[in-house]
Each structure stands twice: as C-alpha cells, then as structure tokens.
C-alpha positions as CSV (number, residue, x, y, z in Angstrom):
1,X,0.0,0.0,0.0
2,X,1.4,3.4,-1.0
3,X,2.2,5.9,1.7
4,X,0.1,9.1,1.7
5,X,2.1,12.3,1.5
6,X,1.4,14.9,4.1
7,X,0.4,18.3,3.0
8,X,3.8,19.8,3.9
9,X,5.6,17.1,1.9
10,X,3.4,17.5,-1.1
11,X,3.7,21.3,-1.0
12,X,7.5,21.5,-0.7
13,X,8.4,18.4,-2.6
14,X,10.7,17.2,0.2
15,X,10.2,15.6,3.6
16,X,13.6,16.3,5.0
17,X,12.3,19.3,7.0
18,X,14.2,21.9,5.0
19,X,11.0,23.9,4.5
20,X,11.7,24.7,0.9
21,X,14.6,27.0,1.5
22,X,17.0,27.7,-1.3
23,X,19.9,30.1,-0.7
24,X,20.4,32.6,-3.5
25,X,23.4,34.4,-2.0
26,X,25.3,34.5,1.3
27,X,27.7,37.0,2.9
28,X,30.4,34.8,4.4
29,X,32.6,37.9,4.9
30,X,30.1,39.2,7.5
31,X,31.0,36.4,9.9
32,X,34.7,37.3,9.6
33,X,34.1,41.1,10.1
34,X,31.4,41.0,12.7
35,X,30.5,39.1,15.8
36,X,26.9,38.1,15.1
37,X,24.8,38.4,18.3
38,X,21.4,37.5,16.8
39,X,19.7,36.7,13.5
40,X,16.4,38.0,12.1
41,X,14.3,37.2,9.1
42,X,12.7,39.8,7.0
43,X,10.6,39.8,3.8
44,X,12.0,41.6,0.8
45,X,10.0,43.8,-1.5
46,X,11.2,43.2,-5.1
47,X,10.2,44.1,-8.6
48,X,9.6,41.4,-11.3
49,X,13.0,41.6,-12.8
50,X,14.7,41.6,-9.4
51,X,13.0,38.4,-8.2
52,X,14.1,36.7,-11.5
53,X,17.7,37.7,-10.9
54,X,17.5,36.5,-7.2
55,X,16.2,33.2,-8.3
56,X,19.2,33.0,-10.8
57,X,21.5,33.7,-7.9
58,X,22.8,37.0,-9.3
59,X,23.1,38.8,-6.0
60,X,26.0,40.4,-4.1
61,X,25.6,41.0,-0.4
62,X,29.2,41.9,0.5
63,X,28.4,45.5,1.6
64,X,24.7,44.9,2.4
65,X,23.3,46.3,5.6
66,X,19.9,47.4,6.9
67,X,18.7,50.7,8.5
68,X,15.5,52.1,9.9
69,X,14.1,55.2,8.3
70,X,10.8,56.7,9.1
71,X,9.7,53.6,11.0
72,X,10.5,51.3,8.0
73,X,13.4,49.0,7.5
74,X,15.5,49.4,4.3
75,X,18.2,47.3,2.8
76,X,21.2,49.3,1.6
77,X,24.2,48.5,-0.7
78,X,22.9,45.2,-2.0
79,X,23.6,44.5,-5.7
80,X,21.0,42.6,-7.6
81,X,22.2,42.2,-11.2
82,X,19.9,43.4,-14.0
83,X,17.9,40.6,-15.6
84,X,19.2,40.2,-19.2
85,X,16.0,39.3,-21.1
86,X,14.2,42.4,-19.6
87,X,16.2,44.9,-21.7
88,X,14.9,48.4,-21.2
89,X,12.4,47.5,-18.4
90,X,15.2,46.6,-15.9
91,X,15.6,47.8,-12.3
92,X,18.4,49.9,-10.7
93,X,20.9,47.3,-9.4
94,X,21.8,49.2,-6.2
95,X,18.4,50.8,-5.2
96,X,17.1,50.7,-1.7
97,X,14.8,47.8,-1.0
98,X,12.1,47.8,1.6
99,X,12.2,45.0,4.2
100,X,9.1,43.6,5.7
101,X,9.2,43.1,9.5
102,X,6.7,43.5,12.4
103,X,6.7,47.1,13.7
104,X,7.8,45.8,17.2
105,X,10.8,44.1,15.8
106,X,11.8,47.2,13.8
107,X,11.5,49.4,16.9
108,X,13.5,46.9,19.1
109,X,16.3,46.6,16.4
110,X,16.4,50.4,15.9
111,X,16.9,51.0,19.6
112,X,19.6,48.3,19.9
113,X,21.5,49.7,16.9
114,X,21.3,53.3,18.2
115,X,22.3,52.6,21.8
116,X,24.9,49.9,21.6
117,X,26.7,50.8,18.3
118,X,25.6,47.6,16.6
119,X,25.0,47.0,12.9
120,X,22.3,45.1,11.0
121,X,24.3,43.1,8.4
122,X,22.7,41.2,5.5
123,X,23.8,37.6,6.0
124,X,22.0,35.8,3.2
125,X,19.1,36.1,0.7
126,X,17.0,32.9,0.2
127,X,13.8,31.8,-1.4
128,X,11.3,30.4,1.1
129,X,8.5,28.7,-0.7
130,X,7.9,31.3,-3.4
131,X,8.9,34.4,-1.4
132,X,12.3,36.1,-1.2
133,X,13.6,36.6,2.3
134,X,16.7,38.2,3.8
135,X,18.5,37.1,6.9
136,X,19.8,40.0,9.0
137,X,22.5,39.6,11.6
138,X,22.8,42.0,14.6
139,X,26.6,42.3,14.7
140,X,29.3,44.1,16.5
141,X,32.4,44.9,14.4
142,X,35.5,42.8,15.2
143,X,38.8,44.5,16.0
144,X,42.0,43.5,14.1
145,X,43.2,41.2,16.9
146,X,39.8,39.4,17.0
147,X,40.2,38.6,13.2
148,X,43.7,37.3,13.8
149,X,42.4,35.0,16.5
150,X,39.6,33.8,14.2
151,X,42.2,32.9,11.5
152,X,44.3,31.0,14.1
153,X,41.3,29.1,15.3
154,X,40.2,28.2,11.8
155,X,43.8,27.0,10.9
156,X,44.0,24.9,14.1
157,X,40.6,23.3,13.3
158,X,41.7,22.5,9.8
159,X,44.9,20.9,11.0
160,X,43.0,18.8,13.5
161,X,40.6,17.5,10.8
162,X,43.5,16.6,8.6
163,X,45.2,14.7,11.4
164,X,42.0,12.8,12.2
165,X,41.5,12.0,8.6
166,X,45.1,10.7,8.3
167,X,44.6,8.4,11.3
168,X,41.5,6.8,9.8
169,X,43.2,5.4,6.8
C-alpha cells in the first residue's frame, strides 16, 4: 500500500524538514568582520526583474546592511544584477529595497542599533516557498586582533581535521 504524502511534503516536494529553503546568496565575509549576536528574518520587496535575478543567484551581499528610516526597515548596498531578457524594463541594481518586518521588531532593532553601536548586516538572501527573504544579523564589528584570533582558530581546526583523517586510513 502506498504511503500518503502529508500536506507539507506535497507542497515543498521534500520531507527532509528543509521547509523549501534555497539560498540565493550569502555573505560569508560578514561572519569574519562581525561578531553576530542575533539573527532576524525579513521579507524583501522586489520588482519582477529583481526576483528573477535573485532566483538565478545573481546577488552580491558583500556590503549589504539594513537601516531604519521613518519607522520602516530598508536594505542598503545590495547589488541585484539586471535581468538580461528584460532589456529596457530593468531595475536599478543598487536601489534601496524595503524590508518587511513587524513594527515591534523594527522598533527593538532600531533602539539596539542606536544605543549599543551595533549594525544590521545582510547575511543571506534565500527563497522560502515562493517568497524572497533576507536574513539579517545583529553584529558588532571585530577588531583586528579578533580577526587574527579567528584565523588562528580556523587553521587549528583545519589541521586537527587533517590529522583525524590521516589516522582513519
């Protein structure tokens, strides 16, 4: 007898619990430059050509950050490449993009950023179901010696993994 698919499995096409996430772009540099204290999810308001470029993975988040202006959250310095087949009807690649969050979350993040000198950094853009989302990280900038320590720790972990791999075989 065939197993009946649950509604969630049938909708997403997978039963591994991933929830239909597909990362379009990530900002790995942010984890090196900032100490991430918390992560937040926000919806992303995009035009038709922008969502097509995001689905194609043509996004650069290297300088992306979020700011609150007039009670609304905006994404700055994020590059979404023009969609080639759109020709003259394309979007501005570096325009400000509105983020969708609850009003209480926006107020809380605005007060934390203003008081403590923290930054809202764009960590990744992904497709959840059929909607584009951005993951923001509340981060504090690392000093030069913090970065050096991160490099040392990463190299030590890499050496330990190599040593364990050599022992197995």
